[in-house]
C-alpha positions as CSV (number, residue, x, y, z in Angstrom):
1,M,120.0,-27.3,-35.7
2,K,120.4,-23.6,-36.1
3,L,121.7,-24.0,-39.7
4,R,118.6,-26.0,-40.7
5,A,116.3,-23.3,-39.2
6,L,118.1,-20.6,-41.1
7,A,118.0,-22.6,-44.4
8,V,114.2,-22.9,-44.1
9,L,113.6,-19.3,-43.3
10,P,114.1,-17.9,-46.9
11,V,111.7,-20.5,-48.2
12,L,109.0,-19.4,-45.7
13,L,109.5,-15.8,-46.6
14,A,109.4,-16.3,-50.4
15,P,106.2,-15.1,-52.1
16,L,103.7,-17.8,-53.2
17,P,103.5,-18.4,-56.9
18,G,100.9,-16.2,-58.6
19,R,100.8,-13.8,-55.6
20,G,102.3,-10.5,-54.8
21,G,103.2,-7.6,-57.1
22,S,100.2,-5.9,-58.6
23,L,97.8,-8.7,-57.9
24,E,97.2,-7.4,-54.4
25,H,96.5,-3.9,-55.7
26,F,94.6,-4.4,-59.0
27,S,92.6,-7.0,-60.8
28,V,93.0,-6.7,-64.6
29,S,90.6,-7.9,-67.2
30,A,90.3,-7.5,-71.0
31,A,87.6,-7.6,-73.6
32,F,87.8,-7.5,-77.4
33,R,85.8,-4.8,-79.3
34,A,85.4,-5.8,-83.0
35,P,86.0,-3.2,-85.7
36,A,82.9,-1.4,-87.0
37,K,84.0,-2.1,-90.6
38,P,85.6,-5.3,-91.9
39,A,89.0,-3.6,-92.6
40,G,88.8,-1.2,-89.7
41,L,90.6,-1.1,-86.3
42,G,89.2,-3.0,-83.4
43,A,90.4,-2.6,-79.8
44,V,91.2,-4.5,-76.7
45,A,89.6,-2.7,-73.7
46,V,91.6,-3.3,-70.5
47,T,89.9,-2.6,-67.2
48,F,91.9,-2.1,-64.0
49,T,89.9,-2.7,-60.8
50,P,91.6,-1.2,-57.8
51,Q,91.9,-3.4,-54.7
52,D,93.6,-0.7,-52.6
53,P,92.2,2.8,-52.8
54,D,95.6,4.4,-52.1
55,V,97.4,2.7,-55.1
56,H,96.9,4.2,-58.6
57,I,97.9,3.4,-62.2
58,N,100.4,6.0,-63.7
59,E,99.5,7.8,-66.9
60,E,103.3,7.9,-67.8
61,P,104.6,5.6,-68.9
62,A,101.3,4.6,-70.4
63,P,100.1,1.0,-70.0
64,R,101.1,-1.3,-72.8
65,L,99.3,-4.4,-74.2
66,K,101.6,-7.1,-75.5
67,L,99.8,-9.7,-77.6
68,D,101.0,-13.3,-77.3
69,P,103.3,-13.9,-80.3
70,A,101.9,-17.4,-80.8
71,Q,98.4,-16.0,-81.6
72,T,97.7,-15.2,-85.2
73,L,94.3,-13.5,-85.1
74,L,95.2,-9.9,-84.2
75,A,97.9,-7.4,-85.1
76,D,99.1,-4.8,-82.7
77,K,98.3,-1.2,-84.0
78,Q,99.6,0.7,-80.9
79,A,102.0,3.7,-81.4
80,P,105.5,2.8,-80.4
81,P,106.3,3.8,-76.8
82,A,108.1,7.1,-76.2
83,H,111.8,6.8,-75.5
84,K,111.9,9.0,-72.5
85,I,113.0,8.0,-69.0
86,P,109.9,7.6,-66.8
87,V,109.8,9.5,-63.5
88,F,108.7,7.2,-60.7
89,D,107.9,9.8,-58.0
90,P,104.5,9.2,-56.3
91,E,104.4,12.9,-55.3
92,T,104.4,14.1,-59.0
93,A,102.8,11.2,-60.8
94,K,99.6,11.7,-62.7
95,Y,97.1,8.8,-62.5
96,L,94.6,7.1,-64.9
97,D,90.9,7.3,-64.2
98,T,90.2,3.6,-63.6
99,T,86.5,4.0,-64.0
100,F,87.0,3.7,-67.7
101,P,88.9,0.9,-69.6
102,V,92.1,1.7,-71.4
103,S,91.7,1.0,-75.1
104,F,94.5,-0.6,-77.2
105,P,94.0,-0.6,-81.1
106,V,94.3,-3.9,-82.9
107,A,93.4,-5.1,-86.4
108,W,92.7,-8.5,-87.9
109,A,96.0,-10.1,-88.9
110,D,94.3,-11.9,-91.7
111,K,90.5,-12.2,-91.5
112,P,88.0,-12.7,-88.7
113,P,87.8,-16.2,-87.3
114,K,84.6,-18.2,-88.1
115,T,84.3,-19.4,-84.5
116,A,85.2,-17.7,-81.2
117,Q,88.8,-18.1,-80.1
118,T,90.7,-17.1,-77.0
119,V,93.6,-14.7,-77.2
120,K,96.3,-14.4,-74.6
121,A,98.1,-11.1,-73.9
122,S,99.9,-9.3,-71.1
123,V,99.4,-5.8,-69.8
124,V,102.5,-3.9,-68.5
125,Y,101.8,-0.8,-66.4
126,F,103.3,1.3,-63.6
127,Y,101.6,2.1,-60.3
128,C,102.3,4.1,-57.2
129,S,101.2,4.6,-53.6
130,K,101.4,8.2,-52.6
131,R,100.6,7.3,-49.0
132,E,103.5,4.8,-48.7
133,G,105.8,6.6,-51.1
134,W,106.7,3.9,-53.7
135,C,106.2,3.0,-57.3
136,R,106.3,-0.4,-59.1
137,K,106.0,-2.0,-62.4
138,G,103.1,-4.4,-62.8
139,T,102.5,-7.1,-65.4
140,S,99.2,-9.0,-65.7
141,E,98.3,-11.8,-68.0
142,V,94.8,-11.5,-69.6
143,L,92.7,-13.7,-71.8
144,F,89.8,-12.5,-74.0
145,S,87.5,-14.0,-76.5
146,V,87.6,-13.0,-80.2
147,P,84.4,-13.8,-82.0
């Protein structure tokens, strides 16, 4: 009987699918901003809405947008990430101002679509709690409409 109880315990303590990680600290949304000129750069504006006032998004390493490789509408125009080792120290980390969205440059891969389509992407970011003394990596899936 004791062996059965111990075998069930890890299942009860396992996180539920789709929960945990950054979801309890931030909600993340994205919106497409079309280019001003047909051949110009557009942007994907990512908004981080804090759920916990003591947890903040780090400036370094900067958040990254990864477009779904299956989508063919947009091309990534972000600068390549710096190859320095990030410092994950909540005492010295600098944080993003989440009152403004983070903008990621994109361009049309071919030409603008004739009808609205949905694009899938993921946002990778690092966040810290200075009060609790920890830092973590967050990944959030986002969907946005491209007119």
